[in-house]
SEGULO-952009 format. One record per residue (C-alpha): x, y, z; residue in one letter. Coordinates in steps of 0.001 Angstrom, whole numbers, plus 500000, padded with zeros to 6 digits. Last residue first. Example, Ala and Ser with C-alpha at 12.3 -4.5 7.8 and 13.67 -1.06 7.14 Angstrom:
REM SEGULO-952009
ATOM    east   north      up  residu
ATOM  513670  498940  507140       s
ATOM  512300  495500  507800       a
//
This chain:
REM SEGULO-952009
ATOM    east   north      up  residu
ATOM  137315  744930  705097       y
ATOM  133791  743807  704390       p
ATOM  131358  746506  703719       e
ATOM  128183  747596  705733       i
ATOM  129543  750999  706411       l
ATOM  126590  752071  708538       g
ATOM  123127  751423  709559       t
ATOM  121531  749966  712637       q
ATOM  117916  749638  713583       d
ATOM  116587  748467  710379       h
ATOM  118636  745353  710551       c
ATOM  119154  743053  707562       c
ATOM  121557  740385  708647       l
ATOM  123977  738164  706710       f
ATOM  125229  735491  709043       a
ATOM  128847  734238  708873       i
ATOM  129641  731098  710809       y
ATOM  132019  729457  713584       k
ATOM  130435  727496  716371       e
ATOM  132454  727497  719426       v
ATOM  131379  724849  721892       q
ATOM  131093  725904  725704       m
ATOM  133576  724625  728204       y
ATOM  131910  723359  731228       r
ATOM  130660  725404  734181       h
ATOM  127070  723735  734156       c
ATOM  125164  727070  734383       v
ATOM  127721  729956  733494       s
ATOM  128967  727830  730595       c
ATOM  132821  728363  730428       r
ATOM  134410  730400  727600       m
ATOM  136924  729667  725104       r
ATOM  139382  731635  722737       e
ATOM  137798  734789  724018       p
ATOM  137087  737440  721541       l
ATOM  139098  740643  721194       r
ATOM  137084  743597  719626       g
ATOM  133476  743383  719108       g
ATOM  133594  743941  715308       a
ATOM  132921  740197  714570       i
ATOM  129692  740706  716876       p
ATOM  129446  738099  719496       f
ATOM  126652  735473  720023       e
ATOM  126030  733540  723212       f
ATOM  124462  730595  724558       r
ATOM  124225  729371  728072       s
ATOM  122929  725925  729309       c
ATOM  119284  724699  729449       s
ATOM  117118  725149  732387       h
ATOM  115134  722647  734590       t
ATOM  117565  720838  736705       t
ATOM  120209  723431  737533       i
ATOM  117299  726082  737965       h
ATOM  115632  723913  740569       l
ATOM  118668  723630  742726       k
ATOM  119595  727320  742357       d
ATOM  116113  728428  743094       h
ATOM  115722  726431  746238       y
ATOM  119026  727410  747629       d
ATOM  118425  731115  746794       k
ATOM  114998  731321  748322       f
ATOM  116250  729651  751624       s
ATOM  119366  731725  751749       l
ATOM  117549  735086  751680       d
ATOM  114528  734028  753861       f
ATOM  116647  732939  756737       g
ATOM  118427  729473  757222       r
ATOM  116800  728190  760315       s
ATOM  113437  730058  760567       p
ATOM  113346  730214  756686       i
ATOM  113666  726608  756014       h
ATOM  109920  725695  756349       e
ATOM  109450  728123  753539       k
ATOM  110703  725807  751023       w
ATOM  107721  723825  749699       l
ATOM  105027  726667  750589       d
ATOM  106885  729014  748402       f
ATOM  106629  726983  745442       d
ATOM  104806  729605  743144       a
ATOM  107746  732001  743827       l
ATOM  110530  729217  743052       t
ATOM  108493  728228  739891       q
ATOM  108490  731869  738422       m
ATOM  112197  732231  739120       m
ATOM  112759  728978  737267       s
ATOM  110526  729797  734331       s
ATOM  111891  733503  733989       g
ATOM  115523  732213  733877       h
ATOM  117604  732972  736957       g
ATOM  119063  735774  739320       n
ATOM  120113  735565  742728       t
ATOM  120628  737414  746067       l
ATOM  121934  740781  744702       i
ATOM  122835  742824  747649       h
ATOM  122269  746690  747265       s
ATOM  118900  746348  749136       g
ATOM  117873  742936  749076       r
ATOM  117771  741629  745537       c
ATOM  115987  739240  743462       l
ATOM  116666  739063  739702       m
ATOM  114161  737976  736913       a
ATOM  114481  736399  733345       w
ATOM  112788  736335  730139       s
ATOM  112808  735028  726538       g
ATOM  115748  732606  725699       d
ATOM  118160  735475  724589       k
ATOM  117570  737384  727758       e
ATOM  118581  734218  729671       y
ATOM  121834  734315  728053       s
ATOM  122351  738137  728708       l
ATOM  121485  737736  732355       l
ATOM  123594  734586  732862       k
ATOM  126698  736065  731163       m
ATOM  126336  739071  733448       i
ATOM  126351  736767  736554       q
ATOM  129398  734860  735340       k
ATOM  131341  738040  734631       m
ATOM  130624  739529  738078       t
ATOM  131715  736491  739861       i
ATOM  135140  736471  738115       d
ATOM  136791  733348  739735       q
ATOM  135652  731029  736793       d
ATOM  137980  732860  734361       d
ATOM  136669  734982  731571       t
ATOM  138619  738011  732756       r
ATOM  140724  738565  729511       n
ATOM  140540  742344  729995       l
ATOM  138832  742470  726357       q
ATOM  136393  739774  727602       i
ATOM  135401  741835  730729       k
ATOM  135024  744907  728949       s
ATOM  132791  743120  726368       l
ATOM  130653  741634  729162       l
ATOM  130231  745024  730836       m
ATOM  129399  746645  727295       s
ATOM  126591  744167  727027       e
ATOM  125175  745163  730352       l
ATOM  125625  748675  729764       r
ATOM  123733  748458  726360       t
ATOM  120971  746785  728183       w
ATOM  120403  749350  730714       f
ATOM  120970  752271  728336       y
ATOM  118238  750864  725898       r
ATOM  115984  750523  728792       i
ATOM  116719  754035  729886       l
ATOM  116091  755307  726312       t
ATOM  112811  753683  726087       i
ATOM  111537  756008  728784       d
ATOM  108614  754666  730728       q
ATOM  110844  752616  733106       w
ATOM  108589  750318  734936       c
ATOM  107028  750024  738578       y
ATOM  104578  747020  738829       s
ATOM  101298  745279  737417       l
ATOM  099323  748859  737757       k
ATOM  096949  747692  735120       e
ATOM  097422  750817  733013       r
ATOM  101032  751208  733712       r
ATOM  101978  747484  733158       i
ATOM  099943  747538  729861       t
ATOM  101645  750802  728524       e
ATOM  104830  749284  729426       i
ATOM  104019  746025  727402       v
ATOM  103087  747931  724370       r
ATOM  106337  749890  724406       r
ATOM  108312  746596  724880       v
ATOM  106464  745011  722018       n
ATOM  107449  747924  719761       k
ATOM  110990  747775  720955       r
ATOM  111471  744120  719967       k
ATOM  115073  743934  721088       s
ATOM  117034  744321  724526       n
ATOM  114105  743663  726720       k
ATOM  112146  745845  729217       g
ATOM  113533  746818  732818       v
ATOM  110281  746116  734698       y
ATOM  110562  747105  738276       a
ATOM  109284  745190  741366       m
ATOM  109114  746236  745022       e
ATOM  108816  743948  748046       l
ATOM  108644  744641  751727       p
ATOM  108392  741047  752975       l
ATOM  105792  739586  755318       c
ATOM  106447  736145  754019       a
ATOM  103051  735350  752995       a
ATOM  102453  738966  751578       t
ATOM  105715  738607  749596       a
ATOM  104856  735164  748200       m
ATOM  101308  736664  747040       a
ATOM  103090  739618  745449       r
ATOM  105501  737395  743624       a
ATOM  102740  735383  742273       t
ATOM  100633  738253  741098       i
ATOM  103828  739793  739493       t
ATOM  104843  736695  737618       f
ATOM  101232  735755  736456       k
ATOM  100750  739263  734869       r
ATOM  104368  739470  733573       i
ATOM  103995  735991  731762       w
ATOM  100915  737223  730205       d
ATOM  102542  740539  728945       i
ATOM  105407  738457  727319       n
ATOM  108123  741096  726296       d
ATOM  110468  740030  728746       t
ATOM  112787  741424  731759       a
ATOM  112374  741428  735668       y
ATOM  113899  743257  738331       l
ATOM  112766  742176  741954       v
ATOM  113602  744338  744969       i
ATOM  113332  743360  748678       y
ATOM  113845  746602  750617       k
ATOM  116994  747921  752069       d
ATOM  115717  751651  752558       d
ATOM  118739  752814  750587       a
ATOM  118213  750154  747957       v
ATOM  114531  751308  747402       w
ATOM  115873  754925  747105       d
ATOM  118354  753752  744519       l
ATOM  115366  752172  742666       i
ATOM  113394  755432  742713       t
ATOM  116645  757513  741657       p
ATOM  116815  755661  738301       d
ATOM  119774  755848  735909       m
ATOM  122439  756607  738385       g
ATOM  124030  753228  737991       s
ATOM  121245  750734  737394       v
ATOM  123527  747533  737095       l
ATOM  126405  748526  739186       l
ATOM  123863  749823  741753       e
ATOM  122391  746411  742274       l
ATOM  125570  744651  743203       r
ATOM  128396  742320  741910       w
ATOM  131420  744406  743072       t
ATOM  133484  747190  741588       e
ATOM  136659  748886  742821       d
ATOM  138847  746438  740973       r
ATOM  136858  746960  737869       w
ATOM  137632  750732  737833       l
ATOM  141253  750015  738292       a
ATOM  141391  747614  735400       e
ATOM  139606  750130  732999       e
ATOM  142084  752740  734053       r
ATOM  144937  750649  733209       a
ATOM  143243  749829  729847       i
ATOM  142926  753460  729217       t
ATOM  139851  755545  729001       f
ATOM  141450  758739  730092       p
ATOM  138752  759103  731554       f
ATOM  136764  756432  733137       a
ATOM  134741  758797  735294       t
ATOM  133376  760342  732085       s
ATOM  130724  757628  731816       g
ATOM  131360  754677  734036       w
ATOM  129539  751576  732111       i
ATOM  128530  753265  728922       w
ATOM  131782  755279  728567       m
ATOM  133794  752258  729334       m
ATOM  131894  750195  726703       h
ATOM  132417  753170  724164       l
ATOM  136148  753122  724646       a
ATOM  136961  751586  721411       n
ATOM  140649  751721  720012       r
ATOM  141877  753212  723246       s
ATOM  144776  755684  724201       l
ATOM  145967  756309  720595       e
ATOM  148476  758881  720407       r
ATOM  147467  762057  718610       g
ATOM  149822  764211  720744       q
ATOM  146974  765687  722753       p
ATOM  145602  762163  723508       d
ATOM  143392  760200  721176       l
ATOM  140452  758132  722209       v
ATOM  138448  755971  719608       v
ATOM  134540  755510  720212       l
ATOM  133009  753009  718055       v
ATOM  129355  752907  716887       p
ATOM  127908  749698  715573       k
ATOM  127810  749245  711665       s
ATOM  131270  748042  710732       r
ATOM  134045  749546  712622       f
ATOM  136938  747228  713344       h
ATOM  139363  750122  714614       w
ATOM  142365  749433  712650       r
ATOM  140809  747786  709408       d
ATOM  137549  749537  709519       g
ATOM  139141  752889  710019       i
ATOM  141425  752293  707204       s
ATOM  138581  751590  705014       k
ATOM  136913  754953  705762       k
ATOM  140384  756666  705383       i
ATOM  140447  755133  701772       a
ATOM  136992  756636  701110       h
ATOM  138343  760050  702341       d
ATOM  136369  761688  705150       i
ATOM  135310  765264  704544       n
ATOM  132685  763736  702256       s
ATOM  130447  763230  705233       p
ATOM  129983  766807  705702       h
ATOM  130711  769142  708648       d
ATOM  132654  766656  710707       v
ATOM  130869  766829  713981       s
ATOM  131931  768766  717270       y
ATOM  129756  768501  720373       w
ATOM  126111  769465  721370       p
ATOM  124655  766980  718854       m
ATOM  121136  767539  717712       s
ATOM  122314  769778  714921       h
ATOM  124370  766901  713487       k
ATOM  121513  764468  713767       l
ATOM  119152  766983  711692       d
ATOM  121949  767549  709084       e
ATOM  122685  763901  708478       f
ATOM  118960  763139  708300       q
ATOM  118510  765958  705512       a
ATOM  121458  764543  703742       h
ATOM  120004  761225  703632       l
ATOM  116846  762814  702051       a
ATOM  118728  764717  699700       n
ATOM  120462  761377  698571       t
ATOM  124029  760149  699224       y
ATOM  123540  757032  696909       e
ATOM  124769  754038  699116       d
ATOM  127726  751982  697772       y
ATOM  130095  754165  699744       p
ATOM  128357  753394  702930       d
ATOM  128414  756894  704728       v
ATOM  130636  757148  707828       i
ATOM  129609  760300  709976       p
ATOM  132617  761031  712262       l
ATOM  131363  762707  715524       w
ATOM  134045  764604  717396       v
ATOM  134069  764668  721275       l
ATOM  136449  767111  723225       d
ATOM  137987  765993  726217       y
ATOM  138483  767412  730055       l
ATOM  140871  766126  732628       a
ATOM  144014  768181  731255       d
ATOM  141902  771396  731862       i
ATOM  141104  770587  735542       r
ATOM  137808  770872  737182       s
ATOM  135709  768923  734722       g
ATOM  132349  768396  736603       q
ATOM  130283  770614  734434       i
ATOM  131601  769682  731049       r
ATOM  131722  766132  731930       s
ATOM  127957  766212  732947       e
ATOM  127121  767503  729569       s
ATOM  129107  764709  727856       y
ATOM  127400  762082  729974       i
ATOM  123928  763377  729107       q
ATOM  124773  763907  725480       d
ATOM  126137  760425  725160       l
ATOM  122729  759074  726521       i
ATOM  120644  761169  724111       s
ATOM  123143  759920  721134       v
ATOM  122780  756510  722263       e
ATOM  119003  756904  722490       d
ATOM  118885  758617  718925       r
ATOM  120491  755457  717628       f
ATOM  123101  755813  714864       i
ATOM  121632  755879  711349       g
ATOM  124281  758341  709929       i
ATOM  126620  755487  710421       g
ATOM  129080  755576  713524       s
ATOM  132559  756768  714620       i
ATOM  132634  758931  717812       l
ATOM  136218  760208  718017       l
ATOM  137161  761303  721516       l
ATOM  139837  763941  721545       v
ATOM  142272  765030  724275       n
ATOM  143236  768454  723129       k
ATOM  146724  769593  721697       k
ATOM  145035  771205  718823       r
ATOM  141160  770423  718704       l
ATOM  139992  773995  718437       v
ATOM  142564  774320  715598       e
ATOM  140645  771868  713435       l
ATOM  138771  774905  711992       s
ATOM  135173  775914  713156       v
ATOM  131733  775972  711358       r
ATOM  128997  777476  713579       r
ATOM  126165  776193  715728       r
ATOM  127484  777405  718812       t
ATOM  127245  774267  720807       s
ATOM  127082  771786  717936       g
ATOM  130405  773108  716603       d
ATOM  130525  771894  712922       f
ATOM  134103  770939  711824       l
ATOM  135737  771097  708464       p
ATOM  136283  774951  708221       l
ATOM  139465  775556  706244       p
ATOM  138229  772429  704045       d
ATOM  141448  770607  702916       d
ATOM  139292  767851  701213       r
ATOM  140817  764904  703279       s
ATOM  139774  766846  706591       n
ATOM  138592  764577  709350       l
ATOM  140986  761411  709534       l
ATOM  144049  762957  707628       i
ATOM  143678  766321  709357       k
ATOM  143211  764748  712795       l
ATOM  146394  762871  712401       i
ATOM  148479  765647  711328       k
ATOM  146951  768001  713959       m
ATOM  147511  765754  717066       n
ATOM  150458  767553  718581       d
ATOM  154391  767199  718346       v
ATOM  154068  763725  716774       h
ATOM  155691  760402  717799       v
ATOM  154918  757656  714929       t
ATOM  153461  754420  715759       d
ATOM  150043  755937  715040       f
ATOM  150816  756955  711567       l
ATOM  152444  753681  711092       q
ATOM  148932  752088  711329       n
ATOM  147529  754443  708592       f
ATOM  150510  753682  706274       s
ATOM  149130  750370  704839       n
ATOM  145541  751758  704705       r
ATOM  146892  754735  702793       v
ATOM  148930  752841  700425       e
ATOM  146187  750326  699793       m
ATOM  143742  753362  699057       e
ATOM  146338  754862  696717       k
ATOM  146744  751486  695110       r
ATOM  142905  751241  694428       e
ATOM  142668  754592  693326       e
ATOM  145489  754319  690821       i
ATOM  144172  751013  689642       l
ATOM  140736  752558  689044       r
ATOM  142244  755672  687328       r
ATOM  144174  753242  684800       c
ATOM  141090  751376  684105       e
ATOM  139174  754654  683345       e
ATOM  142100  755833  681012       l
ATOM  141995  752396  679241       e
ATOM  138350  752858  678745       k
ATOM  138763  756473  677665       r
ATOM  141597  755386  675172       l
ATOM  139330  752801  673534       f
ATOM  136388  755024  673145       e
ATOM  138457  758041  671988       l
ATOM  140414  755875  669253       l
ATOM  137037  754412  668022       y
ATOM  135335  757888  667862       n
ATOM  138460  759271  666090       i
ATOM  138213  756602  663493       k
ATOM  134336  757063  662998       h
ATOM  134821  760814  662741       a
ATOM  137384  760368  660005       l
ATOM  134989  757911  658204       s
ATOM  132159  760310  658360       a
ATOM  134271  763191  657185       l
ATOM  135903  761179  654249       e
ATOM  132288  759847  653377       w
ATOM  131062  763500  653096       s
ATOM  133975  764242  651045       e
ATOM  133349  761270  648652       a
ATOM  129722  762260  648306       t
ATOM  130706  765692  647206       s
ATOM  130267  768878  649372       m
ATOM  128693  771567  647215       w
ATOM  130455  774968  647081       y
ATOM  128098  777710  645196       e
ATOM  127211  779102  648777       d
ATOM  130700  780541  649329       g
ATOM  133293  779224  646886       m
ATOM  136506  780528  648590       s
ATOM  135012  780328  652200       t
ATOM  133451  776852  651669       i
ATOM  136737  775395  649904       n
ATOM  139223  776869  652527       t
ATOM  136823  775765  655437       i
ATOM  136725  772203  654018       q
ATOM  140416  772046  653595       t
ATOM  141067  773088  657134       a
ATOM  138450  770507  658455       i
ATOM  140302  767867  656489       a
ATOM  143789  768935  657895       i
ATOM  142400  769083  661278       i
ATOM  140945  765534  660866       v
ATOM  144368  764234  659697       r
ATOM  146102  765912  662499       a
ATOM  143715  764084  665104       n
ATOM  144351  760957  663080       w
ATOM  148057  761001  663428       y
ATOM  148116  762052  667108       g
ATOM  145640  759111  668115       a
ATOM  147619  756756  665807       s
ATOM  150898  757575  667577       p
ATOM  149264  757540  670893       f
ATOM  147833  754084  670622       k
ATOM  150715  752345  671820       r
ATOM  150689  754342  674914       i
ATOM  147308  753055  675690       a
ATOM  148130  749394  675588       r
ATOM  151394  750088  677724       d
ATOM  149121  751871  680490       m
ATOM  146924  748846  680603       v
ATOM  149811  746588  680655       p
ATOM  151693  748525  683359       e
ATOM  155109  749147  681870       r
ATOM  154454  752798  681536       s
ATOM  153961  753047  685263       s
ATOM  150625  753256  687209       v
ATOM  150771  754275  691076       y
ATOM  154169  756302  691138       r
ATOM  153765  757130  687391       s
ATOM  150862  759647  688615       p
ATOM  148528  760132  685657       l
ATOM  148631  763655  684160       k
ATOM  150028  762627  680994       k
ATOM  147113  760167  680331       f
ATOM  144933  763146  680842       q
ATOM  146793  765146  678197       i
ATOM  145752  762021  675814       i
ATOM  142277  762334  676780       c
ATOM  142410  766273  676301       q
ATOM  143574  765815  672726       t
ATOM  140859  763121  672030       l
ATOM  138080  765347  673319       e
ATOM  139430  768316  671378       l
ATOM  139390  766531  668092       v
ATOM  135936  765070  668833       l
ATOM  134672  768486  669239       h
ATOM  136236  769854  666248       i
ATOM  134787  766794  664276       l
ATOM  131330  767531  665481       r
ATOM  131603  771077  664641       n
ATOM  132483  770091  660917       l
ATOM  129673  767936  660722       a
ATOM  127099  770292  662067       d
ATOM  128377  773170  659815       f
ATOM  128164  770971  656667       r
ATOM  124896  769700  657566       s
ATOM  123483  773227  658395       k
ATOM  124846  774448  655147       l
ATOM  123078  771881  653142       e
ATOM  119889  772519  655104       l
ATOM  119998  776168  654663       p
ATOM  120721  776067  650884       k
ATOM  121678  779703  650064       a
ATOM  119366  782023  648376       l
ATOM  118841  784039  651487       q
ATOM  122438  785107  651631       n
ATOM  122852  787008  654849       s
ATOM  122499  784091  657629       s
ATOM  124711  781366  656197       y
ATOM  127273  783520  654441       i
ATOM  127756  785600  657443       q
ATOM  128161  782670  659725       a
ATOM  130370  781013  657330       l
ATOM  132800  783993  657817       v
ATOM  133352  782547  661344       r
ATOM  135316  779692  659637       f
ATOM  138087  782115  658255       e
ATOM  138960  782871  662020       g
ATOM  140237  779419  662121       y
ATOM  143640  780029  661078       n
ATOM  145009  780757  664583       l
ATOM  142807  777757  665987       a
ATOM  144593  775394  663610       f
ATOM  147968  776305  664932       a
ATOM  146570  775608  668427       a
ATOM  145367  772199  667453       l
ATOM  148893  771437  666068       i
ATOM  150363  772674  669237       l
ATOM  147924  770406  671517       a
ATOM  148532  767303  669555       m
ATOM  152330  767586  669553       k
ATOM  152281  768556  673259       a
ATOM  150185  765500  674207       d
ATOM  152445  763284  672010       w
ATOM  155714  764450  673394       d
ATOM  157562  766907  671636       y
ATOM  160813  766932  669509       n
ATOM  158918  765823  666449       g
ATOM  156860  768935  666329       v
ATOM  157712  769888  662673       t
ATOM  158159  766474  661633       h
ATOM  154547  765776  662764       l
ATOM  153353  768808  660597       l
ATOM  155028  767106  657538       s
ATOM  153473  763653  658387       i
ATOM  150334  765138  658395       v
ATOM  150740  766893  655016       r
ATOM  151829  763763  653483       t
ATOM  148938  761708  654663       h
ATOM  146540  764718  653334       p
ATOM  147930  764520  649829       d
ATOM  150046  767242  648411       v
ATOM  149516  768721  644996       a
ATOM  146221  770592  645665       t
ATOM  147805  773312  647675       s
ATOM  145702  775757  649345       l
ATOM  145800  773463  652525       t
ATOM  149618  773228  652262       k
ATOM  149989  776903  652801       f
ATOM  147555  777329  655704       s
ATOM  149021  774228  657555       m
ATOM  152534  775284  657098       e
ATOM  151834  779067  658116       r
ATOM  149968  777697  661238       a
ATOM  152725  775013  662102       l
ATOM  155495  777684  662021       k
ATOM  153329  780166  664151       d
ATOM  152560  777450  666680       i
ATOM  156153  776218  666687       p
ATOM  157563  779925  667261       h
ATOM  154951  780989  669781       s
ATOM  155037  778130  672034       f
ATOM  157292  779535  674645       v
ATOM  155401  782750  674598       n
ATOM  152715  780896  676464       l
ATOM  150718  783851  677975       m
ATOM  151712  786314  675137       l
ATOM  150711  784065  672379       v
ATOM  147229  783069  674290       l
ATOM  146654  786675  675088       n
ATOM  146799  787515  671460       n
ATOM  144713  784578  670393       q
ATOM  142178  785741  673181       r
ATOM  142088  789211  671693       s
ATOM  141516  787883  668128       k
ATOM  138682  785541  669333       a
ATOM  137012  788585  671021       e
ATOM  137376  790834  668015       l
ATOM  136323  787960  665568       k
ATOM  133310  787085  667746       v
ATOM  132316  790697  667602       i
ATOM  132561  790819  663979       d
ATOM  130521  787734  663623       t
ATOM  127811  789316  665677       h
ATOM  127813  792230  663691       e
ATOM  127507  790309  660379       l
ATOM  124960  787932  661894       a
ATOM  122584  790934  662771       s
ATOM  122034  791384  666345       t
ATOM  118981  789669  667460       s
ATOM  115476  789843  665851       d
ATOM  116475  787142  663080       k
ATOM  117392  784826  665844       d
ATOM  120203  782504  664412       i
ATOM  119738  778878  663719       t
ATOM  122173  775782  663645       a
ATOM  124851  777439  665714       n
ATOM  128193  777828  664316       i
ATOM  131349  777029  666509       s
ATOM  133755  780096  666741       a
ATOM  133218  780645  670483       r
ATOM  133958  776931  671333       r
ATOM  137217  776932  669147       l
ATOM  138376  780027  670778       i
ATOM  137641  778596  674349       e
ATOM  139140  775255  673417       e
ATOM  142329  776934  672148       v
ATOM  142542  778721  675429       m
ATOM  142183  775623  677509       n
ATOM  144612  773801  675092       v
ATOM  147108  776193  675855       l
ATOM  146612  776571  679518       p
ATOM  147061  772662  679874       d
ATOM  150046  772107  677799       v
ATOM  152537  771661  680715       g
ATOM  155752  770734  678989       i
ATOM  158101  768174  680288       d
ATOM  161275  768248  678233       s
ATOM  162764  764714  677191       g
ATOM  163895  765730  673735       d
ATOM  160948  763878  672084       p
ATOM  162055  762223  668579       h
ATOM  158753  761269  667144       h
ATOM  158844  761494  663094       t
ATOM  159828  757804  662759       d
ATOM  156733  756948  664675       v
ATOM  154331  758469  662105       v
ATOM  156386  756731  659173       q
ATOM  156053  753343  660963       k
ATOM  152406  754108  661525       m
ATOM  151939  754248  657684       m
ATOM  153759  751185  656855       v
ATOM  151783  749256  659504       n
ATOM  148541  750674  658105       d
ATOM  149381  749666  654492       d
ATOM  146978  746615  654348       s
ATOM  144328  748430  656136       v
ATOM  144755  751750  654005       s
ATOM  144660  749500  650678       f
ATOM  141484  747754  651855       l
ATOM  139851  750812  652593       l
ATOM  140940  752528  649415       k
ATOM  139714  749628  647201       r
ATOM  136364  749971  649091       e
ATOM  136121  753690  648417       r
ATOM  137181  753316  644893       r
ATOM  134471  750788  644453       t
ATOM  131802  752872  646419       n
ATOM  132702  755982  644198       t
ATOM  132366  753870  640993       t
ATOM  128897  752579  642152       v
ATOM  127640  756098  643213       p
ATOM  128686  757626  640102       n
ATOM  130109  761077  640658       p
ATOM  127602  764015  640094       s
ATOM  128134  765998  637045       p
ATOM  130130  769191  637209       s
ATOM  128170  772450  637923       t
ATOM  129085  772491  641596       q
ATOM  132859  772646  640773       n
ATOM  134995  772524  644022       t
ATOM  134953  768520  643885       y
ATOM  138247  767832  642060       n
ATOM  139869  770446  644043       s
ATOM  139628  768267  647340       m
ATOM  142573  766053  646060       s
ATOM  141872  762449  646416       r
ATOM  143215  760973  649787       e
ATOM  139728  759395  650729       m
//
């Protein structure tokens, strides 16, 4: 491999014996392996960096452009500009770029010029072997680091590379030349040039890695650094081989034939560079993975500190949360359909709606109504807030065109601000959001004041219960609102349905019931009307759906309307809102630690939610006053047994008579309560009493993997 190239320049000489050549090659390979340590020691001995940190990116980029333009294509269109004219044009352009390179990086002009002269002189000499040439070049750039060494040697080669462009003229104008032979040479040399560039860029990338996250003492970094001398040496060795080939071809023209040994040498060099490149790329990828992990951990660790620091305004926090890409217009204003800057939120009360792209349309619709009311009712500037949607995309999901279309459609349906693109939210910030605010898949509503201070880690339950009345959504405000509440029908239906509120105003008897069993509904409504007729009561009934099984609920609503069984909510959004508010009330009570036996509202909400899990429930009210509620079976039985307890009505009244009979029946016929809480639900009670038997319930700890097409989001453990 180290044989002088002059031995192979005479095309008329007999071809070397393949057996002899292979034997020599094997001997040389064994020798190179055994002598590798000695050779690398010579390479390391040339390395005496002076500690100066030189950015070589502009230099390498210019060199890469020169070499790219000089590369020879396999075919040339005969109808296009002649190859000679094309070559002249390339020469002029390359010459101009070379001049610009020297002017732009004047600091490199002396070493590059020295390397170029040395390379040119020693390439013409047949008395110096390639290894000695490389060591000489490395001595010339001994005071530079490895990335600069490789870049400078590459730049020197580019200055002498103009000769290679003459090959285009030889290839295209000499019709007697062997096209396949020349094409093979061009392809081999171009591949080597490409590999040299790739390896140089790879070493430069290591230099750019922040030592703050991955130091030279890191095992993966240490392994890579140990390969730098080898990479620098073999890169220079390849450059010498290419330069030698160029010299031979340009001096002999189409009469030059590449020998078997030369072909094997080029292939061997390509294999060596490929090995180094593959190894270093793998280590570089591992370094980058470590850096990302450590950056992410750093962000996650400092995220909490961000909210413990006093800020002049909310801009720093909002920028970190909403604009990791430094987009000048990171927000989309749903009211104007225009992109806007973060300045629109400066010193404002900001509510961050955090959810996946698959957020329920019902929830968006309800929030839209609450948000619109706040715009109308807000009489003081400091009582208003701005809402911003943070779309969280699962990092393991591919962001397809279909998903982007879904995001855009949802973004345009919201009247408030939205992050303009999910990529504006950094991956580490997504993890931090999960750490601090327990976001998994269900939406979370975080409240920040004008200074970016955290008023609530999740005010969504307050929003569902009281709407904008709950502003500023602090714990103190939540406690004050509950002090003013009592267990009454208006608390459950709020302002959702004026018809039910009219019944309340008329002091009618009202039955709310929930199930997805149409046969039970038919029997229940008939039995209830029969009892009301017998007792001469003004009775109204309303179907409030069920918390799940939406398709079943829609079919039930259609049947109720068609058969005129009772009044019902036709809008599924209202049904969704009703159940969401019930769950929010329970969560609110738990987070305020109101799980004691004295909280009547808490106990009644627990009953309703527990019964709903078992299938059905019903509630009897008189006007605003809720008389009792129970499981569907016990309420049905109480209605059917009217003749057994009606004798108590004259003395105790209808209300107490119904309640007493039902409560006794309920205790003997129905099982105790059962609850399931989401992990992301916030603070959970250490223990809870059963709403039926009042004993402490058993806590079962388990993890469930659920596939739910109604909810999507960042389904990733933190």
